[in-house]
N, C-alpha and C positions, 0 to 999 in steps of 0.2 A: 631525321625520322620521316618515313614515308606516310603521307596522310592524304585522304580524299577530302578536300575542302569544299565547302559550300559558300557561294557568294550571296549573302542575304539581300544584297541590293537589287537582285532580280526577282525577289519573291513576290512583291506587290504586283508587278506586271504579269507574272505567270498566273497568279490567282485571278487577276482581272480577266485574263484570256479565258480561263475556265468558266468564269461567271458569264461572260459574253456568249460563249459557246453553248452552255446549258440553257441560258435564257432563250436563245434563238431556237434551240432544238425542241423546246417544250412550249413555245409561244402558241402553236396551233391548238393547244388544249385550253387556251384561255387562262393560263397559269398567272397567278398574281406576281408581284415583285419578288424576285429571288432573295432569300435570306442567305447570307454568306458567313460561314464560320471558319476562321483562319487557323493556322497551325503555328506553333513555335517555329522560328526560322532555322533552328538547328537543334540537335540532340533531342529529337522527337520520337525516334523509333525505340520501342522496348524489346524488339527482337532483331537479331542479326546473325547471318550465317556466312562463314568464310571457309574457303579451301585453305589447306596448309601446304607450304612449299619448304622442302628440305634442300639445303645447299651447303654441303660440307658440315661445319659445326653450326651454321646458321639455321634458324627456323623462324618462319614468319607467316602471317596471314596474307592471302591474296584474294583478289576478285578478278573477273575477266571482263574486258571491254566488250560491250554487247555487239558492237559493229566489227571490230578487228579480231576479237577473241584473244587479244593479247593479255597476258597476265599482268596485273598491277599489284605491287606490294602495298599492303595496308597495315600500318602500325596504329593509326588513329583514323576514325571515321566520323565525320562531323554529323552525319544523320543519326547516329546511334546515341542512346542515352548516356549521360556522363558515367554511370556505373559500368556500362559495357566498355567504354573507352578505357576506363581505369583497369578493368580486369583483362583487357586485351594485352596490356603491357605486362601485368603481373603474371598471367598464365604463361605467356611465351617465355619469360625469363625462368620460370620454374621448370617448364618442360625441357628447355634447352639443357638443363643440368641433370636430366634424368633419362638415361638411355631406354629404360623399360617403358616409360610413358610416352616417349617421343617416337619410338620405332613404329613404322607403318601407320602413323597417325595421318589422316588425309583431310579431316574437316573438323571445325569447331563451331558449335552453335551456341548462341547466348540468348537467354530469356530473362529479362529483368523487370522490375516494377518501380512505380513511383514510391512504394513503401520501403524500398531498400533491400529487397531480396533478389538473388540472382541464381539461375540454374545454368550450368555449363555442361554441354553434351560433347563428348569426344568420340569421333568415329574412326574406326580402324580397319585396315586390310590385314588383320591377323586375329587368331583366337585370343580371348582375354583369359589368361591363366591366373593361377594363385599368386605368382610373383607380381603380376600387373595389379591385381586387386589389393595386395599389401601396399604397393607403392601409391596407389590411388587413395587408400585410407589415410596414409601419412600426409599426402598433399592436402586432402580436405581438412584434416585436423590442424594442419599448419595455417591454412587460410581462414579457418573458422575463428581464429583468434582475432581477426580484424573484419571479417565480412559474414553476412548471412548468406552462405553459399552452399549449394548442393551440386552433386555431379551425377552424370549418367555416362556409362561407357557403352558403346554400340559396336558390334561386329556382326558378321553373318550369323543369323539365327541366335544372337546374343543381345541381351539388354541387362546391364548390371547397374543398379541404382544405389547411390550413396546418399542417404537422407531421404528426400522425396523426389518424385518425378514431376513436381509441380511447384509453382510459386504462389504466394498469397498476395494479391493486389488489393489496395484500398483506393477507391475513387471517391472524390468529393463532388457532389452534385446538389446545387441549391442549398448548400450548407449542411447537407446530410452525407454521412459516410456509408459506402457500400463495399462489402468485402467479397472478393472473388478468387476462388481457386482456379489457376490457369495451368493446364497440363501441357507438358512438352509434346510437340507434334500434334496438338489439337488447335482448332481455330480460336484465336483471340484477336481483338482489335489491336493492331500494332502501335497505334499512336494514342497513348493513354489520355493525353490532354485534350485531343480532339474527341475521343470517346466520351469524356465528361461533358463536352458541349453537345454531342449527339443525344446523350441521355437527358440533358436539361431541356433540349428542344422537344424530345418525345414526351417528357413530363408536361411541358407547356401546352402541347396540343391535346393532351389527355385530361387536363385539369378540370374541364367542365363536363366531362362525359358521364362519370358516376354510374357505369353499368358494369357488366362482366366483359372480360377481355379474353380473346383467343389469340395465341401467338403460334405461328408456324416457323420452323427453322430456328428454334430458340437458343441453340448452342449451349453455353454454360449458364444461361439465365441472365445474360448481360442486360437485356431490356426488361424482361419480365420481372426481375427482382426490383429494379429501380422504379417500375411502374405499378407494382402491386398495391402501393398505398393510394393510388388514384382510382382503383376499381374495387367493386365489391368482392369479386372472385376472378382468378386468372387460371386459365387452362393453357398449357404450352406443350408443344410437341417437338421432338428432336430424334433423328435416326441414329446418331453416333452414340455408341455405348459409353465411351469415355466422357463425352460431353454431358450425357444424362447423369453419369456418376458425379461429375463436378457440379452440375446444376443442383443435385440433391444436397451436396455438401454446402453449397452456397445458400440454399434455402435455410438450412439449419444455422449457418454462420450469421445470417442476417435476421434470424428470428421471424421469418415470413410465414404466416399461418393461413393465408388465403390463396396459395399457389400450388397447383398440381402439375407435375411434368410427366408426360408419358413418352415412351420410346416408340415412335411411329413416324413413318414418312408422311409427307403431305398427301400423297396418293392414298395411303392406307387410311389416314384420318378421314379423307373425303368419303371413302367407302363406308367407314364406321358411322359417320354422322348421318349418312343417308340410309343406314340400316341395311346396306347391301351385303355386309360381311361381319361376322363376329370375330373379336380378337381377345385372346386370353389376357393380353397385356392391359385390357381395360377392366379387368376384374376389380371390383371395389370402387370404380369410378362411374357415376351415373351422368352420362352426357346430357340428359334432359334436365338436370339440376342447374345447368348453366344457361343464363339468359344473355348470351354474348351479342351485343350490338356493335362491338368494335373488334377488329382483327388487325394484328400487326404481322407483317411478313418481312423477312430479311433473307431472301433466297440467295443461292450461289450465283456466280456470274451468268449462268445460263438463264436466269430468271425463273418464272413459274411455268409449269406445264399448263395446257389448256384447261384441264379439269380443275386444277387448283385455282386458276384464274376465275373460273366460273363460280367455284365455292366462295372465293373472296368477294365477289360482286354481290353475294347475298347479304352482306353486313352493311349496316348504315354508315359506319365510320371505318376507314381503311388507313392505316399507317404503313407506308411502304418504304423500307430502307433498301437502297440499291447500291451495289458496287459496279454496276455496268449501265450507263445511260442508254445504250442501244436496246438492251432487253427490257429496261424500264419503259422506254418509249413504245416498244412492241406491246407490252402488257397493258399500257395505258390506252392503247387503241381499243381494247376490249372493255376495260374498266370505265373509261370515260363515257360510254354509252349510258350508263346508269348513275355515274358519280361525277361531281365536279371537283377540281383541285382548289382547296381552300388555302393551303400553304405549301410552299416548295422551298427547299434549302439545299445547299451544298456544304459538305464538311470536308475540309482539306486533309484527309487522312494521309495522303501521299504527296507531300510537297515536291516540287521540281520534277514531277512526272505528269503525263497526260491523264492519269487515273483520277477519277472523281467519285466520291461517295455522296449519294443524294438521299434526301428525305422528302416524301410527298405525303400530305394529309388530304384525303379525299372524303367527301360527304355525299350522301345520296341526294340526287337532284329532287 
């Protein structure tokens, strides 16, 4: 059996290297001692994507070596969650026996949860016809006897859903459970156990604030739902329609009553809060009713644009979650003029890689 194995004996040294690098990078800001949150050393990813290779009667997952571009057969993948590894074997054996489902299949994506649900997306270089849909229904009915599993079929200009196009995750943070709808092809944190640690850290820096919270780039409500209990009111913004839809579902699932989410970019919200432009999407929401002294930002790898950075600096307390230390450093050049770093942490979302997720808590000087 072909497997991509991880040697956990190297994990401690790799995490220590990240911690040393980040401590050195942010030392010029007078940052306090770095808080370090580790990852499970294997089976930590709740998402995985594989190309599919056809070789005679054989069918198997492959990945490509980043340097040589050589294809590598993958029957088991140590980084992926146990449920994904189990389904990799089951799915391939089922597909090998079904000419309709295997023909022109070129990729399989897996999205799983700690709560035991899994969504499998099959991508094809062919139209998905009635015969394919019938075969897919039979496969799902067969596997649902043993698994909480749904399927999506994708082809050019086609998306066929069998069940739901999302999974329902449950995260446990400081003894409380939070429920999240996570949609296929939408951003979610891939390392659920580290995400729990991120949310616990965000709760700890919020515990004494007791004011209103503004969150930009809120996604499916990952942070805002977990933090709602620490603030009087929460206002959150997100530009992606699918993420806003999931966030609304998650607000209902968690019975959160003090959180409003609006579909706006950070740039649009900046215009709205300054009164520079009116937006119909704000109908029914009175921005003046919020006394936000705290802002949470979790921007994409590019970090914040200059206007959003200026907006952020207007708040007494800033919680900045970053997936790119370089753009975080750039933004801190502006924010550190008015704020000091009270806490800084790294969360090892991506073990055995150079990528680092960081959290910084800033307070007005």
